C-alpha positions as CSV (number, residue, x, y, z in Angstrom):
1,X,90.2,76.7,95.9
2,X,91.4,76.1,99.4
3,X,89.9,77.8,102.5
4,X,92.0,78.9,105.5
5,X,90.5,80.1,108.8
6,X,92.8,82.2,110.9
7,X,91.2,81.9,114.3
8,X,91.5,84.4,117.1
9,X,93.9,86.9,115.5
10,X,94.3,90.5,116.7
11,X,93.7,92.3,113.4
12,X,96.0,95.3,113.4
13,X,96.4,94.7,117.2
14,X,92.7,95.0,118.0
15,X,90.3,92.5,119.5
16,X,90.7,88.9,118.5
17,X,88.7,88.0,115.3
18,X,88.5,85.2,112.8
19,X,89.7,85.8,109.2
20,X,88.6,83.4,106.5
21,X,90.7,83.2,103.3
22,X,89.0,81.6,100.3
23,X,91.3,81.2,97.4
24,X,93.3,84.4,96.8
25,X,90.8,86.6,98.7
26,X,89.7,87.4,102.3
27,X,86.2,86.1,102.3
28,X,85.0,87.1,105.8
29,X,86.2,88.8,109.0
30,X,84.2,88.3,112.2
31,X,83.8,86.2,115.3
32,X,82.9,82.6,115.7
33,X,83.3,81.7,112.0
34,X,82.9,78.0,111.3
35,X,83.3,77.4,107.6
36,X,83.2,73.8,106.4
37,X,86.3,72.3,105.1
38,X,88.7,75.1,106.0
39,X,92.2,74.5,107.3
40,X,92.4,76.2,110.7
41,X,95.4,78.2,111.9
42,X,95.1,78.9,115.6
43,X,96.4,82.5,116.0
44,X,96.0,82.5,119.8
45,X,96.0,86.3,120.0
46,X,98.9,86.9,117.6
47,X,98.7,90.1,115.6
48,X,97.5,89.9,112.0
49,X,98.8,92.6,109.6
50,X,98.6,93.1,105.9
51,X,101.6,91.7,104.1
52,X,104.6,94.0,104.5
53,X,105.9,95.9,101.5
54,X,109.6,96.9,101.3
55,X,110.3,99.9,99.0
56,X,114.1,99.4,99.2
57,X,115.6,95.9,98.8
58,X,118.8,94.8,97.1
59,X,118.4,91.4,95.6
60,X,121.8,91.5,93.7
61,X,120.7,89.4,90.8
62,X,121.8,89.6,88.0
63,X,125.6,89.7,88.6
64,X,126.2,89.3,92.3
65,X,124.5,86.0,93.0
66,X,127.3,85.2,95.6
67,X,125.5,87.8,97.8
68,X,121.9,87.2,97.1
69,X,119.5,85.9,94.4
70,X,115.9,86.8,93.7
71,X,115.0,83.4,95.1
72,X,117.0,83.7,98.4
73,X,116.0,87.3,98.8
74,X,112.3,86.7,98.4
75,X,112.6,83.7,100.8
76,X,114.1,86.1,103.3
77,X,111.3,88.5,102.6
78,X,108.6,85.9,103.2
79,X,110.4,85.0,106.5
80,X,110.2,88.6,107.5
81,X,106.5,88.9,106.7
82,X,106.8,90.7,103.3
83,X,104.6,90.0,100.4
84,X,106.1,92.5,98.0
85,X,109.6,94.0,97.6
86,X,111.0,96.7,95.3
87,X,114.4,95.6,93.9
88,X,117.1,98.3,93.6
89,X,118.8,98.8,90.2
90,X,122.5,98.5,91.2
91,X,122.9,95.1,89.7
92,X,125.4,93.8,87.1
93,X,124.3,94.7,84.5
94,X,122.5,97.8,85.9
95,X,118.7,97.7,85.7
96,X,118.7,100.6,83.3
97,X,116.8,99.0,80.4
98,X,113.5,97.3,79.8
99,X,115.3,94.0,79.3
100,X,117.0,93.9,82.7
101,X,114.0,95.0,84.7
102,X,111.8,92.4,82.9
103,X,114.4,89.7,83.8
104,X,114.2,90.6,87.5
105,X,110.4,90.8,87.4
106,X,110.1,87.4,85.7
107,X,112.5,85.8,88.3
108,X,110.2,87.1,91.0
109,X,107.1,85.6,89.4
110,X,108.8,82.2,88.9
111,X,109.9,81.8,92.5
112,X,106.6,83.0,94.1
113,X,107.7,83.8,97.6
114,X,106.7,87.4,97.2
115,X,106.0,89.9,94.5
116,X,109.1,91.5,93.1
117,X,108.8,95.0,91.6
118,X,112.0,96.2,89.9
119,X,113.3,99.7,90.5
120,X,114.8,101.2,87.3
121,X,118.0,103.2,87.3
122,X,117.7,107.0,86.8
123,X,120.8,107.3,84.8
124,X,122.6,104.9,82.4
125,X,125.0,102.7,84.4
126,X,124.3,104.7,87.5
127,X,126.9,107.1,86.2
128,X,124.8,110.3,86.6
129,X,125.5,111.6,83.1
130,X,122.5,110.5,80.9
131,X,119.0,109.5,81.7
132,X,118.2,105.8,81.4
133,X,115.3,104.4,79.4
134,X,112.7,105.6,82.0
135,X,109.7,105.4,79.6
136,X,110.7,102.0,78.2
137,X,111.1,100.6,81.6
138,X,107.7,101.9,82.6
139,X,106.1,100.5,79.5
140,X,107.7,97.1,79.9
141,X,106.1,94.1,81.4
142,X,107.7,95.1,84.7
143,X,105.7,98.4,84.7
144,X,108.4,100.3,86.6
145,X,107.1,103.3,88.6
146,X,110.1,103.9,90.9
147,X,113.5,105.0,89.7
148,X,116.7,105.3,91.7
149,X,120.5,105.3,91.4
150,X,120.6,104.1,95.0
151,X,124.2,103.5,96.1
152,X,125.0,106.7,94.2
153,X,123.4,110.1,94.3
154,X,122.0,111.8,91.3
155,X,124.1,114.8,92.2
156,X,123.7,116.8,88.9
157,X,120.8,119.1,89.4
158,X,120.0,119.3,85.7
159,X,119.8,115.5,85.4
160,X,117.7,115.3,88.6
161,X,115.3,118.0,87.2
162,X,114.9,116.1,83.9
163,X,114.2,112.9,85.7
164,X,111.5,114.5,87.8
165,X,109.9,116.0,84.7
166,X,110.1,112.7,82.8
167,X,108.5,110.5,85.5
168,X,105.7,113.1,86.1
169,X,104.2,112.1,82.7
170,X,103.2,108.6,84.0
171,X,103.0,109.2,87.8
172,X,106.4,107.8,88.6
173,X,108.7,108.8,91.4
174,X,112.4,109.4,91.7
175,X,113.9,107.9,94.9
176,X,117.1,109.8,95.8
177,X,120.1,108.5,97.6
178,X,120.9,111.8,99.2
179,X,124.7,112.1,99.4
180,X,126.7,115.0,98.1
181,X,129.8,113.1,96.8
182,X,132.3,115.8,97.2
183,X,131.5,116.1,100.9
184,X,131.8,112.4,101.5
185,X,135.1,111.5,99.8
186,X,136.9,109.0,101.9
187,X,134.0,108.9,104.5
188,X,133.9,105.8,106.7
189,X,131.3,106.8,109.4
190,X,129.3,109.7,110.8
191,X,131.3,112.9,111.1
192,X,131.6,114.0,114.7
193,X,133.3,113.4,118.0
194,X,133.5,109.6,117.6
195,X,135.0,109.8,114.1
196,X,137.6,112.2,115.4
197,X,138.5,109.9,118.3
198,X,138.7,106.9,116.0
199,X,140.5,108.6,113.2
200,X,138.0,107.6,110.6
201,X,136.9,109.8,107.7
202,X,133.6,111.6,108.5
203,X,130.3,111.6,106.6
204,X,128.8,114.9,107.6
205,X,125.0,115.3,108.0
206,X,125.0,118.3,105.6
207,X,126.0,116.0,102.8
208,X,122.6,114.4,103.1
209,X,120.6,117.5,104.1
210,X,121.9,119.7,101.2
211,X,120.7,117.2,98.6
212,X,117.3,116.8,100.2
213,X,116.9,120.6,100.3
214,X,117.8,120.9,96.7
215,X,115.6,118.0,95.5
216,X,112.4,119.0,97.4
217,X,112.7,122.5,95.8
218,X,113.2,120.8,92.4
219,X,110.1,118.7,92.9
220,X,108.1,121.8,93.8
221,X,109.4,123.6,90.8
222,X,108.4,120.9,88.3
223,X,105.4,119.6,90.2
224,X,106.6,116.1,90.5
225,X,107.1,113.4,93.2
226,X,110.4,112.8,95.0
227,X,111.1,110.1,97.6
228,X,114.1,110.3,100.0
229,X,115.8,107.0,100.6
230,X,117.1,106.0,104.1
231,X,116.8,109.5,105.7
232,X,119.2,109.5,108.7
233,X,119.6,112.9,110.4
234,X,117.5,115.2,112.5
235,X,118.3,118.0,110.1
236,X,116.9,115.9,107.2
237,X,113.7,115.4,109.2
238,X,113.3,119.2,109.6
239,X,113.7,119.8,105.8
240,X,111.2,117.1,104.9
241,X,108.8,118.5,107.5
242,X,109.2,122.0,106.1
243,X,108.7,120.7,102.5
244,X,105.5,118.9,103.4
245,X,104.2,122.1,105.1
246,X,104.6,123.8,101.8
247,X,102.6,121.1,100.0
248,X,105.6,119.7,98.1
249,X,105.0,116.1,97.0
250,X,107.8,114.4,99.0
251,X,107.9,111.1,100.8
252,X,110.7,109.7,103.0
253,X,111.8,106.4,104.4
254,X,113.9,105.3,107.4
255,X,115.6,102.0,107.9
256,X,115.2,99.8,111.0
257,X,118.9,100.1,111.8
258,X,118.8,103.9,111.8
259,X,115.9,103.6,114.3
260,X,118.0,101.5,116.8
261,X,121.7,101.7,116.3
262,X,124.1,104.6,116.8
263,X,127.6,105.6,115.8
264,X,128.8,104.3,119.2
265,X,128.7,100.8,117.7
266,X,131.6,101.8,115.4
267,X,134.0,101.9,118.4
268,X,134.2,98.1,118.0
269,X,135.6,98.5,114.5
270,X,133.3,95.7,113.5
271,X,132.5,96.2,109.8
272,X,129.0,94.8,110.3
273,X,128.2,98.3,111.5
274,X,129.5,100.0,108.3
275,X,126.6,101.3,106.3
276,X,125.6,104.1,104.0
277,X,124.3,106.5,105.2
278,X,126.3,105.8,108.4
279,X,124.9,105.2,111.8
280,X,124.3,108.6,113.4
281,X,123.9,110.0,116.9
282,X,121.4,109.4,119.7
283,X,119.8,112.7,118.9
284,X,119.3,111.7,115.3
285,X,117.8,108.3,116.3
286,X,115.3,110.0,118.6
287,X,114.4,112.5,115.9
288,X,113.8,109.7,113.4
289,X,111.6,107.8,115.7
290,X,109.5,110.9,116.4
291,X,109.3,111.7,112.7
292,X,108.1,108.2,111.9
293,X,105.5,108.4,114.6
294,X,104.1,111.8,113.5
295,X,104.2,111.0,109.8
296,X,106.9,113.3,108.6
297,X,108.8,110.1,107.7
298,X,106.3,108.1,105.7
299,X,107.6,104.5,105.7
300,X,110.1,102.0,107.0
301,X,112.3,100.5,104.3
302,X,114.9,97.9,105.0
303,X,117.7,98.8,102.6
304,X,118.4,95.1,102.8
305,X,122.0,95.0,101.5
306,X,123.5,91.5,101.5
307,X,127.3,90.9,101.1
308,X,129.4,87.7,101.0
309,X,131.4,86.9,104.1
310,X,134.7,88.1,102.7
311,X,133.4,91.6,102.0
312,X,132.6,92.1,105.7
313,X,135.2,89.8,107.4
314,X,138.0,92.3,106.8
315,X,139.5,95.5,108.1
316,X,137.0,98.4,108.4
317,X,138.4,100.6,105.6
318,X,138.2,97.7,103.1
319,X,134.7,96.5,104.1
320,X,131.6,96.9,102.0
321,X,128.8,99.1,103.3
322,X,125.4,97.6,104.1
323,X,123.4,95.3,106.3
324,X,120.8,92.6,105.7
325,X,117.4,93.5,107.1
326,X,114.4,91.8,105.7
327,X,114.2,89.1,108.4
328,X,114.7,91.4,111.4
329,X,112.9,94.6,110.3
330,X,109.5,94.0,112.0
331,X,111.2,93.0,115.3
332,X,113.3,96.2,115.3
333,X,110.2,98.3,114.6
334,X,108.4,96.6,117.4
335,X,111.2,97.3,119.8
336,X,111.8,100.9,118.8
337,X,108.3,102.1,117.9
338,X,105.6,99.8,119.4
339,X,107.1,98.8,122.7
340,X,108.0,102.4,123.3
341,X,104.4,103.5,122.7
342,X,105.3,105.7,119.7
343,X,103.2,103.6,117.2
344,X,100.4,101.0,117.6
345,X,100.1,98.0,115.3
346,X,97.7,99.9,113.0
347,X,100.5,102.5,112.6
348,X,103.0,99.8,111.8
349,X,100.6,98.5,109.1
350,X,100.4,102.0,107.7
351,X,104.2,102.6,107.7
352,X,105.3,99.1,106.5
353,X,102.5,98.1,104.2
354,X,99.9,100.7,103.1
355,X,102.1,103.7,102.5
356,X,105.0,101.9,100.8
357,X,102.5,100.2,98.5
358,X,100.9,103.5,97.7
359,X,104.3,105.2,97.0
360,X,105.3,102.4,94.7
361,X,101.9,101.8,93.1
362,X,101.9,98.2,94.2
363,X,98.4,97.1,93.3
364,X,96.9,94.6,95.6
365,X,99.3,95.2,98.5
366,X,98.9,97.4,101.5
367,X,95.2,96.8,101.5
368,X,92.9,96.6,104.6
369,X,92.3,93.3,106.3
370,X,88.7,93.1,105.3
371,X,86.3,91.0,103.2
372,X,86.9,91.2,99.4
373,X,90.6,92.3,99.7
374,X,93.6,90.2,98.5
375,X,94.8,87.7,101.1
376,X,98.3,89.2,101.5
377,X,98.8,88.8,105.2
378,X,101.4,88.2,107.9
379,X,100.8,86.8,111.4
380,X,103.1,87.9,114.2
381,X,103.8,86.5,117.6
382,X,104.4,89.8,119.4
383,X,105.0,88.1,122.8
384,X,108.1,86.2,121.5
385,X,111.6,87.3,122.5
386,X,114.7,85.6,121.2
387,X,118.3,86.1,120.1
388,X,119.0,86.7,116.5
389,X,120.9,83.8,114.9
390,X,121.9,84.5,111.3
391,X,122.7,80.9,110.7
392,X,119.0,80.4,110.4
393,X,118.5,83.2,107.8
394,X,116.9,82.5,104.5
395,X,119.1,85.2,103.0
396,X,122.3,84.0,101.3
397,X,124.2,86.6,103.4
398,X,124.7,86.9,107.1
399,X,125.9,90.5,107.6
400,X,123.4,91.4,110.3
401,X,124.3,93.9,113.1
402,X,121.9,92.1,115.4
403,X,123.7,88.7,115.8
404,X,123.2,87.5,119.4
405,X,121.0,90.5,120.3
406,X,117.6,89.7,121.8
407,X,114.7,91.2,119.8
408,X,110.9,91.0,120.3
409,X,108.4,89.5,117.9
410,X,108.5,86.7,115.4
411,X,106.6,86.2,112.1
412,X,105.0,82.8,112.2
413,X,102.9,82.9,109.0
414,X,102.9,84.8,105.7
415,X,100.3,84.4,102.9
416,X,100.7,85.7,99.4
417,X,97.3,85.9,97.7
418,X,96.1,83.1,100.0
419,X,99.0,80.8,99.4
420,X,101.1,80.2,102.5
421,X,104.8,81.1,102.0
422,X,105.7,80.7,105.7
423,X,104.0,78.3,108.2
424,X,105.0,78.1,111.9
425,X,108.2,80.1,111.1
426,X,109.2,77.7,108.3
427,X,109.3,78.5,104.6
428,X,106.9,76.3,102.6
């Protein structure tokens, strides 16, 4: 088995140390290590983190390979420092059976750029009427533990209760796309002053907050776990904070774009800023950052949502919702959370690796950078600053809101169980 010595890396942002990888495992962490026959990677003070874990990725395969495939999506993940991603169920066909989730899982294993853990649909066809094969998906080779109709809300309270009761039996979690559909019919952006000025249909904060309030109470009632996808409003933060104070087993995620961008971007009518939930106000953005810092929001998840060019290069009303995010997530978190002093790099490792791995039961990921642990690692040049150029993305899609924007930080190396998937910024 090969040996790799990462020399002079700031482990979780601390003092420079050497990290020795032997095969699939971290063999030693210390100073002045000189193992014979090891390939040496000069870290030069770069920050070494556990491999990132994304609990919310859209890989589009099967069915929309024009947007993304498991191969291109996992290559994008490796480029962004991820060693594991959870693939959402809104594919064609929907991942609502053991057969489909096993197909996605096997594609991930074959391509090898990162581990792919499928998310199973909560309801058949994402239609919200009948529970999908939750138990069969869990018992399948894919071992599904996270279930979501993301892209659609499980708006029927009885169905949501039954799902929470069902997954409790095997320690699963329901990840809710919190959007009351009747309150968001025709919605194009955040409801407020800007939507009124632009004449675009509004997506009110209460449409998100009302579902979260209902679901944390349902989770408390049945004693189950609920996870809130892409939380986006200050009011949602307060509901989750209240629920946690009561001991309710709720976790929540925020996307990088909701930490940085606001509804003011929509004034350009550029569909690249059209996303669900929509970009919110400055007040919401600040509340989200503070909640991520204090732990009310548990994790950062990308909601990587690739679309082909024609689905975004059109008029606003006709454009698809969503943004790619795997290759820029860490840079956005550095700008909004680290460079502002709200989180240190140990905090980033917690929010982008340890906690998402724990929520999704991703064994072997999110582990400490210490001897005996799996060598799932990412090395980051935090001093780098550069403009985002989507032409260089590994993703099949280019619908990034950051094109031409200068962002800090660059992932230079990623290792999946000791095997390099990214070296000097280039995929292997």
